[in-house]
Every structure is written in C-alpha cells, then in structure tokens.
N, C-alpha and C positions, 0 to 999 in steps of 0.2 A: 806326285804318282804318274808313272809311265804305263801305257798300254802297248803291246807290241802289235806291229803291223807289218807282217813280211820281215824284212831285215831292218825296219826303222822303227822308232818308238814316237807315240804321240804324248806330248806333254799335257796332262788334263789341267794343270794349275792349281790355284787355290779353291778352296771350298768357300761357299757364300758365307759360312759362320765365322771366317777368318777376318772379315770386315766389320768395323764398328757400325753401330746403328743409328749414327747421327745424319742429318741430312747430307751434308757434303761427303761424308764417307759413303753413304749409299749411291749418291751420284758418281763417285769414283769407281765404286764396285761395278756399277752398270757399264761404265767405260771399260774397265778391266776385262769383264767377261764378254762384252760384246767384241772387243779387240781379238780376245782368243778365239771366238767363233769365226771372225774373218780370216785369222791366221789358219784355221783348219780348213778353209775354202780351198787353198793351195795343195794341202795335203790330199783332199778329195779329188781335186782337178788332176793331178799327177799319178794317183794310185787307184782311181776309179771309186765308185761308191760302196766302199767297203763297210760293213757292220760296226767296225771298230771306229773308224773315224766319224761316221754319222753319229754314232752314239756319244763320242766325245763332243761333237758340235752340239748335240741335244743337251747334253749336261750343262754346257757353257751358256746356251740361250736360256734354258730353265733358270740357271742362277741369275742371269741378267734380268730375266722377268720377275723373279722374286724379289730382287733389290729394286727393280722399277716401282713394284707395288709399294714397297717401303718408302720410297720418294714421294709417291703419290699420298700415301697415308699421312707422312710428316707435312707435307704441304697443306693438306686438307685441315690438319689439326692446327697449323699455324693460321690459316684463313678463318677457321672458326673462333680463333681467339682475337681477332680483330675488333675493336669497339663498333657497336651499331651506328654510332655516329660518323664512322669512316666508310660507311656504304656509299658507293658512288664516287669516292675520292680516287685521286691517280693511284695511291698506294693499293686502295682496293680492287681496282682495275688491274693493275700490275700482277697482284696476287693471283686473281682470277686467270688472266692470261698465261701465267706460268703453269697453273694446274692444267689448263687446255692443252699447252704445248707437251707437258709430260704425259697426258692421257694419249697423245698421237703417238709418241714414243712407244708407250705400252701396247698399243694396237699394232704398230710395226712389228714389235718383238714377237707378238702372238701370231702375226702371220709368218715369220720367218720360222717359228718353232712349228707351225702346221706343216709348212713345206718340208722340214726335216723329218717330221713325223711319218708324211706320205712317202719320203724316200726310204726311210727305214722299214715300211710296210711292203715296199716294193722289193727291196733286198731280201727281206723274210719270205716273200712269196716264191722268189727265185730259189731260195734254198729249201723250200718246202717240198712236199711229196711230189706235187705236179712238175716242178722245174727239174727235179732228179728223174722223174719219169721220162721227161723229154730227152735226157742224155742217154738214158738205156734204149729208148725207140730209136734214136740214131744210130747206135752202135749196133743193134740187133738188126736194124733195117739194112745196114751196110753189109753185113755178114750173110743174111739171107738172100740179099739181092745177088749177092757174088755166087752164092751156092747153086741157086736156080738160072744162072745167066745162059747155060746151053740150052734148058728147056725153054727159056723165053725167047731165043732165037728161033727154036723150032715153031713156036706159036706166034710168029710175027703179024699174022693176019688179024689177031685180037689186040694188038698193040695200042690202036687208037681208042678203043673202049677201055682198055686198062687204064690208059692215062687219064681219061675223063673221069673215071670212077675214083682213082686214087686222088687226084686234084681236089674233087668234090668232098670226098670224105675227109681230107687233110684239112681243108678250109673249115669244114663243119666242127671238126674236132678242136680246132684252135680256137674258134668262136666260143665252143662250150667250155673250154678250159679257161678263157679269159673271164666268161660270165661266172663260172663258179669261183674264180679268184676274187672277183668283185663282191660277190654274194658272202664269200668267207670273211671278208673285211667287215661288210655290213653287220654279219652274224657277232663279229666280236665286239662292234660298237653296241649292238643290242643287250650285250650280256648283263650290263649293269641294271637293265630296266625289266628284265624277265626273271621269273623265280625259279623255273626248273628248265633242265636241258630239253624236256619234251616240248615245253611251251616256247623254248628259244627256237627249236628246229621249226615248229609250226610257224612262228611269226617271221621266220626268214625265208620259209617257202612261200609264206603269202605275199612277202615283198617281190620276190622273185617272180611269182606268177603275175603280179601287179605290173611289175616293169614291162613283162613281155606284151601283156595286154595294152598298156599304155603306149608302147613302141608302135604296135600296129595301129592304134586309132589316131595318133597325133603325128606319126612319122618323125619321131625323135628317136635316136639310137638308145639302144638298153644301156650303152655304156655312160651316155650323158645322164639318164635317168637314174641310174645306180649312184653315181657321183652326188646327184641332187638329193637322193635320199639319205646318204651317208651324212651330207651338210645338215639336213634337217634333224637327223639323230643326234649329230654332235652339239646342234643348238638347243638339245634338251627334249626334243619330241620322241615318244615312244612309237611302236610300229603301227598302233591304231591312228595316232595323230598323224602320222606320216601319210597313211592312206588316205586320210581325209584331207590332207593339205595339198597333195600332189595334183589331182586333177584340174583345179582352178588355176594352179600356176602353169600347168602345160597348156590350158587353153589360152591364158594370157599371153603366153609365148607365141602362139599361133596368131592371135588376134592382133597384136601389136608389132609382130616382125622382130622384136627385140631379142637379143641373146638369151637363151634359157637360163644360164648362171645368173645374168643380171636381173631377171625377173623373179627368181627364186630368192637371191638374196635380198632384194628390196622388200619383197612379200614378207618373209619370215622376220625380217629385221623390225618392220612397222607392226606386225601382229604383237610382237614382243614389246615394243615401246607403248602401244595402246592397251595392252592387257588382256588381248584378245586370243591367246592361246588357252585351248580347253582341252580337258582329258576326255571329252565325249567326241566320238568320230564324227557323228553328225553335226554337232556344234562347232567342230574344227573346221569341217567342210564348209559350213554357213559363214563362218567368220573369214575364212581364206577367200571365198567368193565375194564377200563384202570388200575386202581391201583390194582384190585385183580389179573387181568392176569399178570402184572408185578411182583407181589410178588410171586405169585404162581409159575410162571416160573422159576424166580430166586431161589426159594425155592427148586423147584425139580432139578435143574441143578447144585446146590452148597450144601454144607453142612449145609446151613442156614435153620431153619424152618420158618413158617409164623409168629409164635409168636416172635422169635428172630429178625425177620426183623422188625415188629412193634416196638419191644423195642428199636431197635437201630434208628429207624427213629424219636422216641420221642425225642431223643438227637440231631440229625444232621438235621432233616427235616427243622426246620425254617432256619438254616444257610444255608443250601444247596439251599433253594428256593430263599434266598436273594441274592446269588451269581450268580443266573441264572441257576443252575443244574436242570435238569428235574427228575421227579420221577424215571424214567427207570435208568438213569445213576447213581442215588445215590443208588438205589437197587443194581445194578450191582457191584458198590464198596463195599457195605455191604457183598455181596455174596463172592466176592474174599477174603476179609478179613476173612471170616468165614471159608473158606477152610484152612487158616493157623492158625485156632484155635482162632481167635479174633472175637468172637460172641456177639450178643445182645447189652447189655448196653456199653460193653467195645468197640465194633466196632462203635458205635454211637458217643461215646467219643472221640475216636481217630481221626475221621473224621471232628466233630465238631471243636477239637483243630486245625487241619491242616487248615481247611477252614477259622478259625477265624483269624488265622496269616495272611493268604492271603488277608483277607478283612481289618484288621487292623494291619499291622505290626509294630513292634518297629524298631530302628535303626539297632539292632543287627539282627533281622530277616530280614530286607532288604538287609543288607550286604550279608548275608547268601544266599539270593535268587540270588543276582548278581554273587556271585561265582558259583551257581549252573545253570546259564545261562538264567534267567528270572526275571521279575520284578512284584511286586504286581498289577502294573498299567495296565500291559499287561493282567493280569487274570480279573481284575474287569471289564476292559472295554469289554471284550469278545473276544479280539484278539486271546488267546489261552484258551484252555479248561483244565480241569484236566488231561486228557491224554496226552496233550502237555507238561504240567508240567513234568509228571512222564517221558516222553521222554528226556527231556532237562537234568532232574537231572541225569538219566542213562548216557547220552552222556558226561556231565562235570564231572562225578565221576569216569570214566574209568582210571584205572591205580592207583587208591587210594587203600589203604588198608582197609580192612573192619572197622577197627577202626577209620580211618580218615573219611571216608564216614559216618559212624554212627554220629561221632561228628559234621559233617557239617549239616547233617540233623537234628540233634537235635536242633542246634543253630537256624536253619531255621523254624522249626515248633514246637519247644518245646520238652521237654523230654517225656512228656505224649503221644505225637503223634508218636514218633520216630519209635517204632516197627511197627505200622500200616503203615507208610509212607515207611518204608524199604520194607514191603511186597508188597505194591503196585507198587514200583519202580522195584522190581526183577521181578514181573509179567509183568511190562511194559504197555505203554500206548496202545498198540496194543490189549492186552487181556481185557482191560476195555471197548475199542471201540467195541470189537467184541461182548462181552456179552451185552453191551447196545444196539447195533443195533439188536441182536437176540431177546432181551427183546421187544425193540418197535415193531418188527414183530410178537409178540406173541398174537396178537389180537384173541380172541375166544379161548384161550388156556385153560382157566379155564372151560368153556362151554364143550369143547370136552372131556377134564378130567373127569369132572362130569358125563357125558353121559357114559363113560366107567366104571366108578365106580358104576353107577345106576344099571349096568346089574348083580351085584353080589348078591348071596343069601341074604346076611345080609342087602344090601340095599333093597330088596323086601320085608323083613320082616318088617323094620323099616317103610316103606311106607304103609304096610298093617296096622301096629299099628297106625299110624298117621291117616290113612282113617277111622279106627274104632272109634277113639277118636272124629274125625270130625262128624260122624255119631251119635254118643252118644249126642253131643253138639246140633245137630240139632233136635234130638227127644227131648231133655231136655228143648229146647226153645219152643217147641209145647206145652209141658206140663205146663210149669211156669204159663201162664195165668189162665188155669184151677185150679190150685194149689192155686195161689193167690186168686182166688174168695172164695174157700173154706176156706183158712185161715181167711179171712175177715168175713165170716159167723160162723165160728168154735164156738166161744165164745156164739154167741147167741143160736145156735142149742143145745149145752151141758146144758146150763144154763136153757133153756126152758124145756128140758127133765127132769132135776133133780127136778123141781118145780112142776111136775105133781102129783096129788094125787094118793093114792095107787091103788084105783080101775081102774084109767085110765092106770096106769103101767101095769096092768094085761093083757094088749092087747097082751102082748108077749106069754102069756100061750094060748089063743085064736089062735094066729098065728101058734103056735107049733101044736096044734091039727089039724088044717087045712092042714099043710105041712105034717103030718103024712100020710095023705089020698094020697098026690099027691108027691111022691118020686121025680120026675124029677124038680118039682117046688122047693122042698126042697133044692136039689143040687144047682140050680140055685141061690137061695136067699142067701144061706150059702156061696157061693163062692163070691158073690158080697160082703158081709159083710167082709169075710176074706181078700179079696183083698184090700178093703177099709182101714181096720185096719192095714195090714201088710204094705202096701205101705207106710203110713205115720209113722208107727213105726219103720220099717227097714230102711225108708229112712235117719234117722239121724244116726242109728246104723251102717250102712254101710259106710256113708260119713265120720263119725268121728272115 
C-alpha cells in the first residue's frame, strides 16, 4: 500500500499479520518493520516532518513492537517449559539472558514509538486552529501596517512606547499559545480517565492552575512541569494522582539539584515497582513523599546520585518488592554498594542476581546457603531479612581465606553478584540496618533540604523568571479572545476596503487635512494604527 506525499509515494510495506507466529518468524518481522521505520527516516529528513511520513513510521514501529511482544511471549513460554532441575544451569541462564536482551529491545521500540507520537502531536498542533491563526495574523498584520504607514510616520513621537507594548503583547500571547497547546495535549491524555466533558475541562483547568502555581513556587518552567504531568498521566495516573505526585517530585528536584525529568522518571518508576500508586490524592502525596525522601536521603548520605538510585531500582525494584523488601531497605543496599564503586545499573544487577537466587535457588545454590548458615526458605518466609543473611555469612566464613570465601559466595549467589555480596558482607548487616532505619526516619527530609536550597540567590532568580513567565501567560490568555475576534473579521475587513472605489478611498486625504489642524488627535490616531499594525506584524516575528 502506498500513501502520497507531494510528488512521491511512501511504501508502507507488509502488515504484521502477514508474518508467521513462530519465534524465528517473529524475530524476522521485528527486523523487517524496524528496517522499514529506519528507511522512513530519510523521507522525513528530506521532506520535513509531514503527517503522512510520520504516520507511516508510527505504523512500522507499532508493528515491530507487536511482534517484539510475541517474541518475548514465545521466549517466556519456552522458559517456563524448562525442567525444574535445569534451574541454574547454563541453558537456564542463557534462556533468562535472552529474555532480558529482548526486553531491552522492547523498551527501545517503545521509546522510538513515543518519540514519533510526540512528533505527530506537534504536526497536529501546527495544523490546528492556533497554527492557522498565526498565519492569518501575519497576513492581516502586514496589510494593516501598510495601510497605516502614513499615520504612523506622523505619530513618530509615540514609536518607542508602541514598540514596547507590541513586543510585550506578542511575547505574552506566544507564551499563552504554547501553554494552551500543552494543556490541550494534557486534556487529550486525560480523556480516557474522565467520564464527562465537563469533568474533563475541570480536571484540565485544575492541572493548568497547578502548573502555574508550582512554577512560581519552585522556579521551574511551566513547560517542563506540563511535560512532567503528561508523563505521569501516560504512566497511568489520573488528574488527582498527578496533583498528589508532583509537589514531592518538584521538591526533590530542588533538594538534590538533579534534572527534573530524571527525578520524575525515577520516582514514578519506583512507586510502580513497589506498589505505591494510590487512587487517593492524599495517599499518593504521602507515598510520593516517602519515595523522594528515601532516595534523596540515601543519595546525600552515600556516593549514589538520585539518577543512579533510579537506574539501580529499575533492575532490582520488582524482585526486591516480591521478596518483601521495602523501598528504604532496597535504597540503603544500593547506597552501600555505591560507596564501593558499584553504582547505577551494576548495583541493581548485583542485587537482582542475589535476590533471585534466594527466591529460586538451584541445588548448588541451596548447598552453598547451608554452608553459609541459612536457607532460602527462611528468607522467603520472612524469618530472616537481608541484614540477617549478611550476618550469618560473615559468621560462617570466619577463618576462611579470601579465595575460599569468594568461591562459596559465588556458588551461593552466582559470579555476577559475587563482588556486590562481598561488599555487603564486609559492611555487615548492622550497617544495612542502620542506614535503613535512618532512611525510614527521614520523613520531610526533601522538604527541609528544598527550603534551604530555595534561599540561594540562584533559586531566587529562577523563581522570578518562572513568575514572570506565568504573568506573561496570564496576560496572553486575556488577549487571546480579543485577537481571535479580530482574526475572524480580518479577511472581511481587508476585502471590504480593497473593493471601495477610488473616490471613497480618498477619505484618507480628507482625514489627513483634518488631523493637520489638530496635532494631539493626529498623534492619538497615528499611535492607534501603529500599535494595531505592529502588534500583529511583530507578533509572529518575535514568536518565531
């Protein structure tokens, strides 16, 4: 099937249903659709971000994503068929590694698909009412400025004031248009979570008002905040949950100095991993605060950064939650590992490997656990926690050489997790208990640190800039209804004037003679036309 784009055609290729459903066929389908998406990059580069080309790429990536899900489904089915006695074997490890590798491919495809969705939304906005409004304003502004040029020359004394007003109004209106466009995207994302149009409008207004309020309070632009809210909604949160989650994330951004998107991504991911997403706004606020306090505290007490903590949690979070570990204890373990240079992805991989062995040990793992003084059953039942495991390993390896100790730990937890477990054992269960307890008692830590940071000169400047932006948006929102009315009447007015006969058009000469008698009136009318033409002409000059 071909779709026209100007004088060329885009070949959309095969449909995903045309491929067989077996594992190899699914992998070939993923390769085919990924290649088709890459081929469309050249079309988009040479022809601009057209809706047709982006839609074609979106379809190719969606097909690739669907087939990648089939690949994962088939791999997991094959994995589940492995005999229980094979757990821990090289065949079992290879199968698990392949599933992990294909999971990474799936997330990469999701990321590419989200980028294309964003580009499609931009193209849609440009073709929307506001984009077309801009073109009409430019055309009418040029015509009106030309028609009033003589009067503008007579009123040169008011030119500086006119320029100042027109530039300010233009920037304010552009800010309002940008803000309104973002809130329109937010509204469309919320549509699946709200019952009626009235409720949808109210929810969107609530988020818009909150965005302005947070910008002034935390010194972060409304644009960043709006994008953050959209990501939370995409993650499955409704308007009330979003309102509950945002303040702690914004405070953590100021407290840690980390990028807002990094803090937001880590926080929302961890809340999902540990089952802390709540439908109640107050509970959502409390849970988000708990996560940001925990990560901020551990990040400031160890060598781990907030972003490193979030990356580590991506790998270990689901497994840690499944064995009953809380977010505070998991964060503390990641922090201790980071002090030894085991950070981010590596820390998460080490902990995930160790906890996975405790969750589903092979016979070799279980034998090593016994020599180290505990059993997997004790850990799974909750009779002992991770600090207790570390204490028993330390007690039962006393007198061993470093080589003997390392070999036994490697047998128990796997070679991949050996270095990390050595670090945790050397630090001891007491260190993990202490940091976990301190983290649990760190409620309000982020808020206190954010308040201290807000007293700096830089924070004051950031808040002033954000407050000025909000003021511009508010002014622009007041101007938009007036401008919209003039845009709707613009074509009629210009066409009417151009169709007048020559004698009627001579009214300008008569008005000029009258104005020559009254200098103040001349300046007033000249300024009116100057401002009218300049506002609409410079409006899009400044904006773009």
